[in-house]
N, C-alpha and C positions, 0 to 999 in steps of 0.2 A: 867788603867791610865798611867802606865809606858810605854806601847806600844805607846800611843799617844805622850808622851813626847819624846820618841826616834824618832818617825816619824817626829815630828816638828823639832828636832835637825838635822835630815838628809835633811829636806826640808825647809830651812830658809825663802824661798819666798812664802810659802803657804798662800793664802789669801791676798796677797799683789801684787802690780804691780812689774813686773820683770824689770830689768835694760833697756830692749829694749822697755818698755812702754806697753807691753801686760800684761794682768791679768791672774792669775792662776784660775783653775776651782773652787777652794774654794771661790774665790771672786765672781764668778758668782752665786754660791749657796747663797751667802749673798744677792744679788739682788733679787733672787727668794723669799727668806725668808721675806725680807722687803716688797716685792710686795704682797705676800699672806696676810701678816698681815694688810697692808693698805687696800687691797681689802675687807677683812673680816670686818674690822672696818667700811668702807664706806657703805657696803651693810647692816651691822647690824644697823647703825645709820638710814639709810633710812627705813629699815623694822620697827624698833621701832617707828619712827615718823609717818609712815603710819598707824600703828595699833593705835597709840594714837589719830590720826586725823580721825579715821574711822567713828566717830559719826558726823563729820562735822568739818571743820577747815582746817588749812594749815599744810603741812608737809615738811620735809627737804629731799632733794635729795643730798646726799654727793658726788656729781659728781667729786669733786677735788680728794678726797681720792680714789675713784674708778678708775679714770683715772691714777693717780699716781701709783696705784697698778698694773694696766695692763701694764703700761710702764716698771716698774721695773721687772715684770715677763718676759716680752719680752727681756729685757736686760740680764736677767739671762740665756737665751738660747745660747748665744754665744758672742764672742768679737765684739766690734764695727768695722765696716768696715773702714780700713785705706787706704789712697791713696797709690797706688803702688809706691814703691821707684824706682828711676831711676836705670836702669841696669848699672852695672859697667863693662866697657870694659877695657881690659888691653892692 
C-alpha cells in the first residue's frame, strides 16, 4: 500500500487528463473496466431472459448495455484521435 501511495505522489496526473488534454494510461484502463462490466451485465441480462422465455414468451436483448460496453472497451485501447495542430514556423 505504501508503494502505491508513493507512486501516486510521484505521478499526480495518474488516471486524469493531463494539462494538454490527453489522458493517462490509467484513465484508459478505467474505460476498459467500465466497458467489460457493462458488456457482462448486458450479456447476462440477455441470457437470463432467454432462459426464462425458453418455454415460450418474450425475452430482452440488452443491446444498449452491450453496445455501450463495446464502445468503452474500444475507447480503452487508446486516446481519441485529435486533429493535427498547425505547425509553428519561426
